[in-house]
C-alpha distance (Angstrom), angle and dihedral (degrees) to the residues before:
residue distance angle dihedral
M1 . . .
G2 3.80 . .
R3 3.81 92.8 .
F4 3.81 89.8 49.6
I5 3.82 91.6 54.2
I6 3.80 92.2 45.9
L7 3.80 89.8 50.5
V8 3.82 91.5 50.2
V9 3.82 91.7 50.0
V10 3.83 93.2 47.1
L11 3.81 93.1 46.4
A12 3.81 91.2 47.7
V13 3.81 92.4 50.9
V14 3.80 92.1 47.3
W15 3.80 91.2 47.1
L16 3.80 92.3 50.0
L17 3.80 93.2 47.0
L18 3.79 94.5 46.8
S19 3.80 97.5 41.3
G20 3.79 99.1 40.9
Y21 3.82 91.1 -153.5
F22 3.79 105.0 138.2
D23 3.81 98.6 141.3
K24 3.83 106.1 41.3
P25 3.83 108.7 89.4
L26 3.82 96.4 -165.1
L27 3.81 92.6 52.5
L28 3.80 90.8 45.7
I29 3.81 89.1 54.0
F30 3.81 91.4 49.1
G31 3.81 89.6 47.2
A32 3.80 92.5 50.4
G33 3.79 89.8 48.1
S34 3.80 92.6 50.7
V35 3.82 91.5 47.4
I36 3.81 93.2 50.8
F37 3.81 92.1 43.8
S38 3.84 91.6 49.8
A39 3.81 91.8 48.4
W40 3.81 90.6 48.0
L41 3.83 90.2 51.1
A42 3.81 90.5 50.0
H43 3.81 90.1 49.9
R44 3.79 92.7 47.2
A45 3.85 91.4 47.6
G46 3.80 89.2 53.4
V47 3.79 97.1 -122.9
L48 3.80 95.0 128.8
D49 3.79 93.1 87.7
A50 3.79 130.8 127.7
E51 3.81 91.4 -85.8
G52 3.81 92.5 53.9
V53 3.80 88.4 102.5
P54 3.81 106.5 29.7
A55 3.81 96.1 -152.2
G56 3.81 91.1 170.5
V57 3.80 92.5 80.5
F58 3.81 94.3 56.9
P59 3.06 132.0 131.3
G60 3.83 94.3 9.4
I61 3.81 93.3 61.7
F62 3.80 91.5 71.8
G63 3.80 94.4 60.5
Y64 3.80 89.2 44.0
M65 3.81 90.6 52.4
V66 3.82 90.6 53.8
W67 3.81 90.8 49.4
L68 3.82 91.5 46.1
T69 3.81 91.4 50.2
V70 3.81 90.0 56.1
E71 3.82 90.8 48.0
I72 3.81 91.0 49.3
G73 3.81 89.1 51.4
K74 3.82 92.0 51.8
A75 3.80 91.7 47.8
N76 3.82 90.3 48.2
I77 3.79 89.5 57.3
M78 3.83 91.5 49.4
V79 3.81 92.7 49.3
A80 3.83 92.2 44.9
R81 3.81 89.6 51.9
Q82 3.81 90.2 54.1
A83 3.81 92.7 44.2
L84 3.80 92.3 52.3
A85 3.82 96.3 40.7
V86 3.79 118.5 111.9
E87 3.80 89.3 -136.1
P88 3.80 108.5 21.0
K89 3.80 116.4 -152.0
L90 3.78 97.7 -137.4
S91 3.78 115.2 170.9
P92 3.80 108.1 168.6
K93 3.75 113.2 -155.3
L94 3.80 137.9 -178.3
F95 3.78 116.5 -148.3
T96 3.78 139.7 156.1
V97 3.77 127.4 -124.2
P98 3.80 128.1 -168.8
N99 3.80 116.0 -95.9
P100 3.83 103.5 -141.6
P101 3.84 100.2 171.0
R102 3.81 111.3 99.6
S103 3.81 102.7 -163.9
I104 3.78 124.4 73.3
V105 3.81 89.5 -120.4
G106 3.82 90.9 53.0
K107 3.80 92.6 49.1
V108 3.81 91.2 49.3
I109 3.82 92.5 47.8
F110 3.81 89.7 51.0
A111 3.82 95.6 46.7
N112 3.81 92.0 45.4
S113 3.81 91.0 48.0
I114 3.80 89.7 55.3
T115 3.81 91.4 49.5
L116 3.82 92.8 45.1
T117 3.79 90.0 56.2
P118 3.83 107.0 87.7
G119 3.78 114.5 -114.0
T120 3.81 95.8 26.5
V121 3.79 132.2 82.0
S122 3.81 130.4 -174.6
I123 3.79 105.3 -129.3
D124 3.79 104.8 174.1
L125 3.77 128.3 15.2
G126 3.77 112.2 -152.3
E127 3.78 130.2 178.2
D128 3.82 94.6 -102.0
E129 3.82 104.4 14.1
I130 3.79 143.5 28.7
L131 3.80 125.3 -138.8
V132 3.81 108.1 -135.7
H133 3.81 133.0 -170.9
G134 3.80 115.9 -146.7
L135 3.80 123.2 -165.3
T136 3.80 97.4 -149.0
E137 3.79 137.7 11.8
E138 3.81 89.4 -106.0
L139 3.81 92.3 53.1
S140 3.82 92.1 44.6
D141 3.79 90.1 75.7
E142 3.79 101.7 155.0
A143 3.81 93.1 -177.0
G144 3.82 91.6 51.2
I145 3.79 92.6 49.5
A146 3.81 91.0 45.7
D147 3.83 87.2 53.1
M148 3.81 88.1 52.9
G149 3.82 89.2 54.2
A150 3.79 91.2 48.8
R151 3.81 90.0 52.2
V152 3.81 91.1 51.7
A153 3.81 90.8 48.4
K154 3.79 88.6 50.7
I155 3.82 94.4 52.7
E156 3.80 93.2 45.6
R157 3.80 88.6 56.8
G158 3.80 89.4 50.6
R159 3.80 96.5 -118.3
A160 3.80 99.2 117.3
């Protein structure tokens, strides 16, 4: 019940801050209704469990996010170069990389990081490896993606 109340309070604060309606009673009623309905749906779906807020990845996730943003920027430049090339050198490739994170949250962070990076997509998430599609040979950098997995494993253990 405590997680449900916390979710309602957080959703209400976010709704108030984003909507800016503090003086319109009808909209406040609709907002309260949507907050309670959303929290009820989350409770019914069973997502208010202990892993709902994966606190184990903090504070290391912030440094990882900075590093990932730089990597996304580099990959954007590589993909833009291929998109603007007169004769693009596309060489699609499927390959597997080890999946070092042990927790579900770590595995999801790793797979989503691969997909967020332009030119690569996580296709299949296995227990010990991930099947990845790379757009070019340069973007199919297995060592670079394995390094990404090692970084995620490091932050999930709290050593970042």
